[in-house]
C-alpha positions in Angstrom: 1.0 9.3 0.5 0.8 5.9 2.6 3.2 7.1 5.3 0.2 6.9 7.6 -0.9 10.0 9.5 2.5 11.7 8.3 2.3 11.8 4.6 -0.6 14.5 3.8 -0.4 14.2 -0.2 -3.2 12.4 -2.2 -1.5 10.4 -5.2 -3.8 12.0 -7.8 -2.7 15.3 -6.4 0.9 14.6 -6.5 0.6 13.2 -10.2 -1.4 16.4 -11.3 1.2 18.8 -9.5 4.1 16.9 -11.3 2.3 17.3 -14.8 1.7 21.0 -14.3 5.4 21.6 -13.3 6.3 19.6 -16.6 8.3 17.1 -14.4 8.8 13.7 -16.4 8.7 11.5 -13.7 7.8 11.5 -9.7 8.9 9.2 -7.0 7.0 7.8 -4.1 9.1 6.6 -1.1 6.7 6.0 1.9 8.5 5.2 5.3 9.2 1.6 5.8 6.0 0.4 3.4 5.0 -0.1 0.1 1.2 0.1 0.5 0.4 2.6 -2.3 3.0 1.4 -4.8 0.4 0.0 -7.4 -2.1 2.6 -7.0 0.8 5.0 -7.8 2.2 3.1 -10.5 -1.3 3.0 -12.2 -2.1 6.7 -12.0 1.3 7.9 -12.9 1.4 5.7 -16.1 -2.3 6.7 -17.0 -1.2 10.3 -17.1 2.1 9.4 -19.0 4.2 10.1 -16.1 7.2 8.1 -15.1 6.7 6.4 -11.9 9.7 5.9 -9.6 9.0 3.3 -7.2 11.0 3.2 -4.0 10.8 3.2 -0.1 12.6 5.3 2.8 13.5 2.1 4.8 14.5 1.9 8.5 18.1 0.4 9.0 18.8 -1.1 12.1 22.0 0.4 13.9 23.2 -3.2 14.3 21.3 -6.4 13.0 17.6 -6.4 12.2 17.2 -9.4 14.5 18.4 -7.4 17.7 15.6 -6.2 19.8 17.7 -4.5 22.4 19.9 -1.7 20.7 16.8 0.5 19.7 13.7 1.7 20.9 11.5 4.9 21.2 14.6 7.0 22.0 17.3 5.4 19.9 15.8 5.1 16.4 16.8 3.2 13.3 18.7 4.9 10.4 17.0 6.1 7.3 17.8 4.7 3.6 16.1 5.7 0.5 15.7 2.7 -2.0 14.5 3.1 -5.5 13.7 0.2 -8.0 15.8 0.8 -11.3 14.3 -2.4 -13.0 12.1 -5.3 -12.3 14.8 -7.1 -10.5 15.1 -4.1 -8.2 11.6 -3.8 -7.7 11.6 -7.8 -6.8 14.5 -7.0 -4.3 12.8 -4.0 -2.9 9.4 -6.1 -2.0 11.8 -8.8 -0.6 13.4 -6.2 1.6 10.3 -4.5 2.8 8.7 -7.7 3.6 11.9 -9.2 5.5 11.8 -5.7 7.4 8.4 -6.5 8.6 8.6 -10.3 9.2 12.1 -10.5 10.7 13.4 -7.0 11.6 10.3 -5.4 13.1 10.9 -3.6 16.5 9.1 -0.5 16.9 9.6 0.0 13.0 10.0 -2.5 10.3 14.0 -2.6 9.9 16.5 -4.1 7.2 20.2 -4.1 8.1 23.2 -4.2 5.8 23.5 -7.9 5.7 20.1 -8.2 4.1 20.8 -5.1 2.0 24.0 -6.8 0.3 21.7 -10.0 -0.3 19.0 -7.9 -2.3 21.0 -5.2 -3.6 20.9 -5.7 -7.4 18.7 -3.4 -9.5 18.4 -0.9 -6.8 19.7 2.6 -6.5 20.3 3.9 -2.9 20.4 7.6 -1.6 21.7 8.6 1.8 18.5 10.0 2.9 17.6 12.8 5.1 19.2 14.0 8.5 18.4 10.6 10.0 20.5 8.6 7.4 23.7 6.9 8.6 26.0 9.3 6.7 24.2 12.3 7.9 24.2 11.3 11.5 27.9 10.7 11.6 28.4 14.1 9.8 26.4 15.9 12.6 28.5 14.0 15.2 31.6 15.5 13.3 32.8 12.0 12.8 34.0 12.4 9.2 35.7 9.1 9.0 32.6 7.3 10.4 30.7 9.2 7.6 33.0 8.1 4.9 33.2 4.6 6.2 29.2 4.3 6.0 29.2 5.9 2.5 31.9 3.5 1.5 29.8 0.2 2.7 26.6 1.5 0.9 29.0 2.0 -2.2 30.1 -1.5 -1.8 26.7 -3.0 -1.3 25.0 -1.2 -4.1 28.0 -0.3 -6.6 29.6 3.0 -6.8 27.2 4.4 -9.5 24.2 3.3 -7.6 24.7 5.0 -4.4 24.1 8.8 -4.1 24.7 11.3 -1.2 21.8 13.1 -0.9 21.2 17.0 -0.5 18.2 18.4 1.1 17.5 21.9 2.1 14.2 22.6 4.0 15.6 25.6 6.0 17.2 23.6 8.5 20.5 24.6 10.1 21.7 21.2 10.4 21.1 20.5 6.8 23.5 23.1 5.9 26.1 21.5 8.0 25.4 18.2 6.6 25.2 19.4 3.0 28.9 20.8 3.2 29.9 17.5 4.6 28.4 15.6 1.7 29.9 17.8 -0.9 33.6 17.1 0.6 32.6 13.3 0.8 31.5 13.2 -2.8 34.9 14.8 -3.9 36.9 12.6 -1.5 35.1 9.2 -2.6 34.2 10.1 -6.1 30.6 9.6 -5.3 27.6 11.1 -7.0 25.2 13.6 -5.4 21.5 14.1 -6.0 19.6 17.0 -4.7 15.9 15.6 -3.6 12.9 17.2 -1.6 11.2 15.6 1.2 7.6 16.2 0.5 5.2 15.6 3.3 2.3 17.8 2.2 1.7 19.3 -1.4 1.5 23.0 -0.9 3.4 25.2 1.7 0.0 26.5 2.8 -0.7 22.9 3.9 2.0 22.9 6.6 -0.6 23.8 9.4 -2.8 20.8 8.3 0.0 18.6 8.5 0.9 19.4 11.8 -2.8 18.6 12.7 -2.1 15.3 11.1 0.8 14.7 13.3 -1.2 15.4 16.3 -3.9 12.8 15.3 -1.0 10.2 14.9 0.5 11.1 18.4 -2.6 11.8 20.2 -1.5 15.3 20.9 -3.2 18.7 20.6 -1.9 21.8 18.7 -1.6 23.9 21.9 1.0 21.4 23.4 4.5 23.2 22.9 6.1 19.6 23.2 4.2 18.2 20.5 5.8 16.5 17.3 6.2 19.1 14.6 8.6 19.6 11.9 11.4 22.2 12.2 10.2 24.5 9.1 7.3 24.6 6.7 9.2 23.6 3.9 8.3 20.0 3.4 5.8 20.8 0.5 6.4 20.0 -3.2 8.8 22.3 -4.7 8.8 22.9 -8.4 11.9 22.3 -10.7 12.6 26.0 -10.6 12.6 26.1 -6.8 15.0 23.1 -6.5 17.5 24.6 -9.3 17.4 27.9 -7.1 18.3 25.9 -3.8 21.1 24.2 -5.1 22.7 26.5 -7.6 25.9 25.7 -6.4 25.6 22.0 -6.9 24.0 21.8 -10.5 25.3 18.1 -11.0 22.9 17.0 -8.1 19.9 18.7 -9.8 21.0 16.9 -13.2 21.3 13.6 -11.3 17.7 13.8 -10.4 17.1 13.5 -14.2 19.4 10.9 -14.7 18.0 8.7 -11.7 14.6 9.2 -13.3 15.7 8.0 -16.7 17.4 5.0 -15.3 14.1 3.8 -13.1 11.9 1.8 -15.5 9.9 -0.9 -13.7 7.3 -2.6 -15.6 4.4 -3.8 -13.4 2.6 -6.9 -14.9 -1.0 -5.9 -13.7 -2.8 -8.1 -16.1 -3.6 -11.7 -16.2 -4.2 -14.1 -12.8 -1.6 -15.4 -10.7 -3.3 -18.0 -8.8 -1.6 -21.0 -6.7 -1.2 -24.3 -8.6 -3.5 -26.7 -7.2 -2.2 -30.3 -7.4 -4.8 -32.8 -8.7 -4.5 -36.7 -8.0 -2.4 -38.6 -10.4 -4.1 -39.4 -13.7 -6.0 -36.3 -13.5 -5.9 -32.7 -15.2 -7.2 -29.7 -13.5 -10.0 -29.7 -16.0 -11.1 -33.4 -15.6 -10.8 -33.3 -11.7 -12.9 -30.1 -11.7 -15.7 -31.6 -13.9 -15.5 -34.7 -11.5 -16.1 -32.9 -8.6 -18.8 -30.5 -10.0 -20.7 -33.8 -11.2 -20.6 -35.3 -7.8 -21.7 -32.3 -6.2 -24.6 -31.7 -8.4 -25.5 -35.5 -7.7 -25.4 -34.9 -3.9 -27.1 -31.6 -3.8 -29.8 -32.1 -6.3 -30.5 -35.7 -6.1 -29.4 -36.1 -9.8 -28.8 -39.8 -10.0 -26.6 -39.5 -13.6 -25.6 -35.9 -14.6 -24.8 -37.3 -18.1 -28.4 -38.5 -18.3 -30.8 -36.3 -16.7 -34.3 -37.7 -16.3 -36.8 -34.7 -16.2 -37.1 -31.1 -17.0 -35.8 -30.2 -13.3 -32.6 -32.2 -13.6 -32.1 -31.0 -17.2 -32.2 -27.5 -15.8 -29.7 -28.2 -13.1 -27.2 -30.1 -15.7 -27.6 -27.4 -18.3 -26.7 -24.7 -16.0 -23.7 -26.6 -14.6 -22.1 -27.0 -17.8 -22.8 -23.4 -18.7 -21.0 -22.3 -15.7 -18.2 -24.9 -16.1 -17.6 -23.3 -19.8 -17.4 -19.8 -18.5 -15.3 -20.8 -15.7 -12.8 -22.5 -18.3 -13.3 -19.7 -20.7 -12.1 -17.2 -18.0 -9.1 -19.5 -16.6 -10.5 -19.6 -13.1 -10.6 -23.6 -12.8 -7.5 -23.6 -10.6 -9.0 -20.8 -8.6 -12.3 -22.8 -7.7 -10.2 -25.9 -6.9 -8.0 -24.0 -4.4 -11.2 -22.4 -2.6 -13.0 -25.9 -2.8 -9.9 -27.5 -1.2 -9.5 -25.3 1.9 -13.2 -25.2 2.5 -13.3 -29.1 2.1 -10.6 -28.9 4.8 -12.6 -26.9 7.2 -15.6 -29.2 6.7 -13.7 -32.4 7.4 -12.0 -30.9 10.5 -15.6 -29.7 12.0 -14.7 -26.0 11.6 -17.9 -24.0 11.1 -18.0 -22.2 7.5 -20.6 -19.5 6.5 -23.1 -20.2 3.7 -21.4 -17.8 1.7 -22.1 -14.0 0.9 -22.3 -11.7 -2.0 -22.5 -12.6 -5.6 -20.7 -16.0 -5.2 -24.1 -17.6 -4.1 -25.4 -17.1 -7.5 -23.2 -20.1 -8.8 -24.7 -23.7 -8.8 -20.7 -25.1 -9.3 -20.1 -23.0 -6.0 -23.0 -24.6 -4.4 -22.0 -28.2 -6.1 -18.4 -28.0 -4.7 -19.7 -26.8 -1.4 -18.1 -23.5 -1.4 -21.5 -21.9 -0.7 -24.5 -23.4 0.9 -27.4 -21.7 -0.7 -29.2 -23.1 -3.7 -28.9 -20.3 -6.4 -31.9 -22.1 -8.5 -34.2 -21.8 -5.6 -33.8 -18.3 -5.0 -33.4 -17.2 -8.7 -29.9 -15.9 -8.4 -28.0 -14.7 -11.2 -24.5 -16.3 -12.0 -23.4 -13.3 -14.2 -23.4 -11.2 -11.2 -20.6 -13.4 -10.1 -18.7 -14.2 -13.3 -19.2 -12.5 -16.6 -17.8 -13.7 -19.8 -18.2 -10.4 -21.0 -16.7 -8.6 -18.6 -14.0 -10.7 -17.0 -13.0 -9.7 -13.6 -11.7 -12.4 -10.7 -14.3 -14.2 -9.0 -14.6 -13.1 -5.3 -15.9 -15.7 -2.6 -16.7 -13.8 0.7 -16.2 -16.7 3.2 -16.6 -16.6 6.9 -14.8 -19.0 9.2 -15.4 -19.7 12.9 -13.2 -17.0 14.5 -12.1 -19.3 17.1 -10.7 -21.8 14.6 -10.1 -19.8 11.5 -6.4 -20.1 12.4 -6.4 -23.7 11.6 -7.5 -23.2 8.0 -4.9 -20.4 7.5 -2.2 -22.7 9.1 -3.4 -25.5 6.3 -3.2 -23.1 3.5 0.4 -22.1 4.6 1.6 -25.6 4.8 0.0 -26.5 1.6 1.3 -23.5 -0.7 4.1 -22.2 1.4 4.1 -19.6 4.2 6.0 -17.3 1.8 3.1 -17.3 -0.7 0.3 -16.5 1.9 -0.7 -13.3 3.0 -3.5 -11.8 4.9 -5.1 -8.4 3.5 -5.0 -5.1 5.2 -7.8 -2.6 5.5 -7.0 1.2 5.2 -9.3 3.6 7.1 -9.4 7.1 5.3 -10.7 10.2 6.8 -14.2 10.6 5.5 -16.0 13.7 5.8 -17.6 13.1 9.5 -14.3 11.6 10.8 -12.3 14.4 9.7 -14.3 17.2 11.4 -14.3 15.3 14.7 -10.4 14.5 14.3 -9.4 17.9 13.4 -11.6 19.1 16.1 -10.1 17.1 18.6 -6.3 18.3 17.7 -7.8 21.9 17.9 -9.4 21.1 21.2 -12.8 22.4 19.8 -15.6 21.4 22.4 -16.9 17.9 21.6 -20.4 18.9 21.4 -19.6 21.5 18.8 -17.7 18.9 16.7 -20.6 16.3 16.9 -22.9 19.2 15.9 -21.0 19.9 12.7 -20.5 16.2 11.7 -23.9 15.7 12.0 -24.7 18.5 9.4 -23.1 16.2 7.0 -25.8 14.4 5.0 -26.1 10.5 5.4 -24.8 9.8 1.9 -22.3 7.1 1.2 -18.8 8.3 0.5 -20.0 12.0 0.8 -17.0 14.7 0.4 -17.1 18.0 2.3 -17.2 19.7 -1.0 -20.6 17.8 -1.8 -21.8 18.3 1.9 -21.4 22.1 1.7 -23.4 21.9 -1.6 -26.1 20.0 -0.2 -26.5 21.4 3.4 -26.8 25.2 3.6 -26.3 25.0 7.5 -22.8 23.5 7.2 -21.8 26.1 4.5 -23.2 28.7 6.8 -21.1 27.3 9.7 -17.9 27.5 7.9 -18.6 31.0 6.8 -19.9 32.5 10.2 -18.8 30.1 13.1 -15.3 30.4 14.5 -15.1 26.8 15.6 -16.2 25.4 12.1 -13.8 28.1 10.4 -10.8 26.7 12.1 -11.8 22.9 11.5 -12.4 23.5 7.8 -9.5 25.2 7.4 -7.6 21.7 7.9 -10.3 19.2 7.1 -10.6 19.9 3.6 -6.7 19.4 3.0 -6.7 16.2 5.2 -10.1 14.6 4.1 -9.4 11.4 2.1 
């Protein structure tokens, strides 16, 4: 999913496949990150499927603060964490955040110390062949494996730590599974059978190999490229899993038991803005009104906003009060004050600020507060494009700060609202129709001119898909049917697009 350039599954497709197989629940445990959690939760809930929210975290071999013990060759252990309830989800978020801010060294890493601190509400699984327990079993260190399993059981609770069985046709897994079965009996720990899914269908294994080539910058012809041991990392059905683990029916039963225990309820409605502290004796409403009045007086030379002198001033004041009413009704007064405050800071420090882009420029209040620098009345801009009482959605200010000094504004906001409450957004680039043709072609070593020729056949339509491109461009469709290079590219491109 969002295991970038490794997970070759789209969320919509996973949800659809789970429903088709009559699964009551499905889990998403991307490597070290939770980028897709909200999207996954919303789409699963919309289809009546129980979403199990989790993460396959990287666990430092010693301390997450240690930057010497690990690197490219010595990798951290894997551990699967699932949120059982809202407290567990909160703890999972804290762990993943700390893994990036405190433990990042090649990978975002946690350690046993911080796991113990944020263990409540979490169910832990011993993970794949790279899990601490599995690694010890592969080394024939049964005592070490038992010690590691016991530590996890102590951290999460004996009923919240499961020894995880995998079977992707890898010989090492058979050895580890035997060891896990023995450990389960010896330590009285529960087992669970899971399936490591990196692509949806078995026939997508080749496309996944191409994706790994994109990740590592290698070519499919390279015998030493990164690749999986087998082609068994697709999404298996319940019947296939039951057949694979017929000798451990309790491990299959526990997949359902865990699913029934995991019931996170995300609060996706309502606004959660920082609280702007107003001067003593003021409320947010009164202070906001005061700023708007002062801004209108300054911007439009209105001597007294309570007593407009002519039709022009009446129009300005009426629009101001209308917008204030909408802003109050929609609950965004505090948001406007926060934005006003950090733009005020920038102006006072001489940090260049752009005049504003997008629909925010249609607001007199934004102009009066100095958030935007464009007079909406002069250019007949429409406030309702920015904030509409009939269709409430959060206002979005597109603000540009001087690149050389924007860090000062970010530092101010961190100091005022707390570093832990401030984040910068991330942008994900997806493989669009043209890009996926070129990237797959590169991995397959298709001559660059041929990749360019095929990519240029895709019509210049925003967000066009390959399916639409074949429908609209007969030359592209013909190439897919007749050209050997195109056949090879599109075999994988249609799986990896998006």
